[in-house]
N, C-alpha and C positions, 0 to 999 in steps of 0.2 A: 507579379505573381510568380512563385517558384514552385515547380513540381519536381519531385524525386520519386521514382518508382523502381522496385525490384520485385522478384517473384514472391518474396515473403513480406515486404514492408511497403506500405503506401504512405507517403508523407505529403501533406498539403500545408504550405505556409503562405499566408497572405500578408504582404508587407505594405503598410500605408503611411509610413512616417513622413514622406516628403511631398505628398500630393494632396489635393483637396478632397479625395474620396474618403469616406468614412468606412470603417470596418465593423461588421456586426459580429460580436464575439459569441462563441457558444456559451450557454449557461452552465456554470460549474458550481458544485456545492461549496458552501462556506463552512469550513471545519476548524476554524481558529479556536472556537470554544471547546470542541472535542479534544483538540491537541492540548489545550491548557489543562483539561481535567487530568491528563496523565502527569503533568508537572505538579498540579495542585489539586489532588482529589478532594472532593467536598463531602463525601459520605463518611460515615463512622464504621470502623471495623468492629463487628459484634464479637468481641473476644470471648465472651462467656458462652455464646451460642453460635459457634462459627461453622458447624458441620455443613449446613446447607450452602453457605457461601463457598466453602472449600469444594464441594461437589460441583457447583456451577462453574467456578473458575477452572477446575480441572477439566471439565467437559469442553469448555471453550478452548483451552490450551491444546488439548488433544486433537481437536478438529483442525486447528491451525497447523500444528506440528505434523499431523498425518497427511494433510493435503499439500504442504509445502507452498501454500499460496503466496507467502512472503517472498519466496525465491522467484516465483513467476512474476510478481510485480517488480522485483529488483531487476530481472532480465529485461522487462519492458522499459524501465527507467534508464538502463544502460544504453539501449537503442536511442531513446530520446536524447540523451546527452550527446551522442555522436551526431545526431541531426542538428541539434542546437549549435554545436561547434562548427559543423560544415557550413552553416548559414551565418556564422559569426555573430551568434546571439549568446547572451550570457547564460551561465549555468548555475549561478548563485541567486536564489530568490531575493526579490526586493532590492537588488543592487543596481544603482544607476549605471547606464552605459558610459563609456569613455567620452570625454568632452568633444573629441573629434568625430564622433559618430552621431548620425541623426537618431532621434528617439523613434524607435520602430514600434508599430502596432502589428501584432502577428498572432496567429494561432497555428498550432501543429497538431495534426491528426494522424496518428500512426496506426494503420490498419494491418493486422497480421493474420494470415491463415495459419491455424495451429498445426503443429507437426505430427500429432498423433502419438500413439504409444509403441509403435513398431520402431525399435531402435535402429533397425537396418534401413528404414525408409529415409530418403533424402528429399523427396518431393512432397511438399505440403498438399493436403487434400481437403477441399471445402467440407467434406463429410466429417472432418475432425473439428469443425467449429472455427470460430474467429475470436479475436480480441482487438480492442481499439482503445488507445490511450490518447487523451486530449490535454494539451497544455496551452496556456495563454501568455503572450508577452504584451504588456500594455505600457506604452511610452518608454519602451526600451528595458523595462523591468519584468523579469520572469515572475509570474505569480505563484505563490506557494500552493494554491488550490489546483488540483488536477482531477480528472475523472477517467476511470477505466470501465469499459463495458465488455463482457464476455458472453458469447452465445455458444453454449455446450462445447467449450474449448477443452480439448484433450491435448495437453502440452507436455513437452519434455524440457526439464531444466537441470543444469549441473548443480550438484551440491558439494562444494568443497572438492576434496580429493576422492570422494566416494562415488557411488554409482549414479547414473542419471535418474532423477525422480520423475515419476509420471503423475501429472497434476490435472485435476478437473476443476473448471470454474464456469459457472453460469450465473450471471447476475450483474449488479452494479456496485462499483467500488469508488467511493470518494477518497481522495488522497490529500494530505497536507504535509509538504516537505518541511522538515525541521532544519535541514542543511542543504548543501548544494546537491544537484542531481548527481547520483553516484556514478563514478567511473567503473567501479567493480561492485559485485554483490556485497563484499565486506564493508563497503562504505555506506550501505543503505540505511536511511534514517527517516522514517515517516510515520505519521498517524493515519489510520484508515477507518472508514465506516463502510461495512460490507453488508449487503442485503442480497442473498441468493443461495446458491448451493455450491459447496466446495467438496473436494474428495480426491480419491486416487482410484486405482484399478479395483481395489478390494471393497471400498466403502465410500459413501457420500453422506454429507451432513448439511441439512438446511440450516442456515444461520442468519441472524440479524445481529451484528456484533461490531463494537468499537474496539480497535486494537492498535498497538504501536509496535513497530519493528526498529530496534537498535541492534542491527545484525551482529551476532546470531540470536540476541535476546528477543523474546516475544512477551508482550504485556497485553492483558485484556481488561476491559472495564466491566464491572458488574455492580448491581445496586448495593448501596450501603445498608446499615441497620435500619429496619423499618421501611425499606424500599426507598429511602431518601438519599439523594446525591449518588455519587459513584465512588467505588474504591477500585484500586488497581491490583491485579494479581499477576505474578510471574513466578518462575521457578528459581530456586537457588540451591546450593549444595545440600541444604538440610531439609528441603521440602518446598512448600509454597510460601512465597512472600506476599503479604497483603499490606498495602499502603492506603491510609485514609487520613482524615483530618485529625484523628487522635493518635497518629503515630504509624510506625512500620513494625510489622510483626512477622516472625517466621512460624509457620504452622505445620503440624503433622497431619497428613491425610489419615494415617492409621489410628491416631488417638483423638483427632479433632480438638487438639489443644494448641495454644499459641504462646509464644514468649517474645 
């Protein structure tokens, strides 16, 4: 058993690769199908009557952009990577360990007290809420599925070279890593399924949403034509981009037309 504790981060990793004891893994959501929908959307883009889909996609994108929840998750994943490396565990999902290492069974639970929105404060206060990220290593392979739970978390996250963002998150978030655990925010690449409340100092949004981060790009899933399947919505230089089984379209919010 390995314990690591700091004022902000609590890490628990249970290693059972070499002994007879079995390890009870935490239950994590399986989001492989959700992640695949972003690569291969099954819904049809309703090109002739697209206004409702544009409004729904815009609302979901605005909520994610306004809350910066993707940056908050990226920050947690960076901490996870450092803990994996400190314990000599792999950071690339589904990759077998080196032949000279025992196949380890482990889980990591990173508990953080949120910093709050006072940029001058350096001491985390439980009144600002908490977040917890859980990852599993099974037979030496890091699993792609992870889970994050936040309880009224008021957090601060850096956003590029700009000001610190004030983020609010309360709820449950399932994650599915598309690539290695990121070393920096710019390397963040995951699909997520969020059920809870996100926001900032000015506003909060209750959401139940599937989304993907290919930093800094955000994508959201919404129902396709007739409510069947899912289509993917993101921003591009000319408006909103909608991807479905019938193709990829750039659409204008102002005119509700696509091309």
